[in-house]
N, C-alpha and C positions, 0 to 999 in steps of 0.2 A: 314301187309303193305297195303296201299290203293293207288289206281291210283291217281296221283297228279292232273290230269285233273278234277276229281270229287270234289276236294277240293280247286280249284284255287280261286274261288270267296272269300271264307273265308280267304285264305292266303293273297290275295290282300287287303282285308279290314283291316287285322292286320298290314300289313306293311305300309299302308297309314297313320295309326294312329301314329305309332312309328318309321317309317323308318326302314332300314335294313342294315346289313353287309353281303355281298355275298362272300362265300368261295367255291372254287371248286378245284377238282383234275384236272390234265392236260390230261394224257393218258386215253382214253376211255370216257372222259367227254368233254373236249374242242377239242381234236384231236382223230381221229380213232386209234385203236390199230393196230400196224403193227409188222411183224415178226422181222424186224431190227429196233431197237429203234432210231437210228440216222436218220431214214427216216420219223419219225412222223412229221406231219405238221398240223397246225391249219388253217382252211380256212379263206379267206378274210372276208366272211360273219360273221363267228364266232368272229373274232377279232373286226369287226365293232360293233357287238352287245355287246361284252364285254366292249368295250370302251364307248358305250352309257350307259351301266349300271354304269360304273365308274364315269360318270358325275352326277349320281343321288345318289350314295351311295359309301361306302368304299368297295373295292373289294380285295380279297386275293386269289392267286393261290397257293395251297398247294400240292406239288408233291413229288414223290419218286425220281425224277431226281435231279441232283445237282442244287444248287441255280442259278449258272451262266447259266446252260443249259436251265432251264425252263424260266428264265428271257429273254433269247435270243429268244426262240421259241415263247413266247407270244408277246414280242415286244412292250409292253406298259410300260411307265415309271412312270405313276401316280397311280400305284396299288402296293399292298404289295405281297411279295413272301415268301414261306418257301420251302426248298429243303431237299432231303434225308429223307423223311418221317417226317420232323419236327426237324431234328438234326441241321439244319442251317436255319437262318431266316433273313429277312430284312423287317421290318414293322415300317415305320416312323423312329423315332430315335432309335428304338430297333433293333439292328443288332448284329449278333454273331453266334456262333456254339458251340455245346457241345464238351467238351474236354474229351478224354478218356485216361486211364492209358497206360503206355508202354506195360503192359502185354496184355491188350485188343488189342492194335494196332498190337502187334506181332501175336496174334491169328488171327486177320483179314487178315493179310498178308499171313500167312500160309494157311488159308482157301481159300483165293483167288487163291493162287498157285495150291492148290489141285483141285479146280474147273476148272482152266485153263487147267491143265493136263487132267482132265476128258473130257473136251470139245474137245480135240484133237481126241478122239475116237468116238465122236458123231457129225457127220457133221450137220451144221446149228444150233448148240447150240452156243449162244452168251453170253459171260461173260462181263458184263458192270461194269467197275471199276469206282466207284463214290467217291473214296478216303475215305470218312467217312463211307460209306456202299458200298455194291455191289449187283448186281442182275444177275441172271442166266436165260436167256430166251431160252425156248425150243419149241416155237410155230412152228418153221420150221422143227423140228425133225420128222422123219418118225414115224407114229403112232405105228408101230410094235415094235419100240424100246423105247417107252415112259415108259413102266412098268419097264424095266431093268434100265433105266436112273434114275427113281425115287428111286429104291433100292440102287443104288450107291450114290445118293444124301443123302439118309438117313444114309448111313454108314459114310459119311463125317460129316453130322450134329451131329451124335452121338459122334464123335471124339472131336468136338469142343463145345459140349453142355454146358460146364460149363462157357463158356465165351460169346458164340454167340447164336443168335436166327436165325434159318434157317426156314423160313415159306413159304409155297407155296401160291401164289396168285391165282386169278381166271382166269388169262389170260396166262397160260402156262409159269409161271416164278417162281423162288424162290428168295425171298428177304433175304439177309444176313446182319444182324445188330448186334451191341453189345447188349448183354442181358440187358434188362431194360433201354435201351436208350430212348430218347425222341421220341414221336409218333406224328401222325397227331392230336391226341387229345390235346396234349400240344400246338400244333401250333394254333388250333382254340381257345383255351383258351387265348393264348397270343393276338390273333387278337381281341378278344372280349374286352380285357382290353384297347386296343388302340382305339376302336370304341366308339361312343356315348353310354352311359349306357343303354338307353331304346331301342336301335336299335335291331330289331329282327334278330337273327343269322340264316342264311341259309347256308346249306352245301350240295353240290352235289358231289357224288363219285360213284365209280363202282367196287371197289376191296376190298380184305380182309383188307388191311391196312387202308381203309377208315372207317372201323367199329369203330376204336378208336375215330375218329372224330364224328361219329354218337352218340356213347355212351357219349361223352363229352357234348352233346347238348340235354339233355332229354326233354327240353321245346322248343327247336328250331324247325326249319323246315328242316328236313333231308330227302334228296331225293337220292335214289339209281338208277343207270342206270341198269335196269334188275332186275326184282323181284327175291328175294331169301329168302327162308324160314329160319327163325332164325336171319335175319338181324336186327340190331338195328335201321335202318332207318324207319321213319314213313310212307314215301311215296315212290313211284317208278315211273319211266318212262320206256318205253319199249326199246328205242334205243338211241344212242348218238345223233341222229338228233333231238330227242325230246328236248334235252338240248337247242338247238338253239331256239326252240319255246318258252321255258321258259324264256330265256334271252330276246327275243323280247318282251314278255309280261311284264317282269320287267322293261325293258328300256322305255316302251311307255304307261304304264297304267296311 
């Protein structure tokens, strides 16, 4: 991975020639990570910069949140959205969500109940039910209890392993999704089909689920918030605030 600042001139030259489609995660990219997901907010400055980019190119926010939730938090009507890690989407005339079998839905409900029961024994663990998927946040959990919590999570994951994927993210959370469901990689591929053919795809993410999007764009401009060995992203920025700097550059170059 290379620091995006060292490559910005080449990136700008490329998008000047072909235009670009800008795709971003929400939490950790457009808004700071918080212990309680309902408290996440995008700053006025970030919203202003994102709107400025949307006047120059097609913009898509691709989040693990529900479609309705991320649309409300971003608050811009002239951009595209995908929610639940790509399981639901609204991109121009292409709108919908993935449909799961009754067996999978039953497993999701049983796993959700199991994690809700587990959270009752671990203060400050938050189970976020997103209907099509759910997340278990443990950023607020006392560090002395994290190891035991992970062990109990592994036990639940093993029980539902034939139907569900329980994956730990980078920000003290587990994402629980139907096995082999759509990913952020599918969402960025959909966004590309809706954008001009020669537009340069740009994706900015910060978490494990964003790796699917990075891998889906081997020739695109992929930027990770925080350098990580083994990431499929080509570039990195050090902090979320650096994302605002990138947005300002893209909006006004």
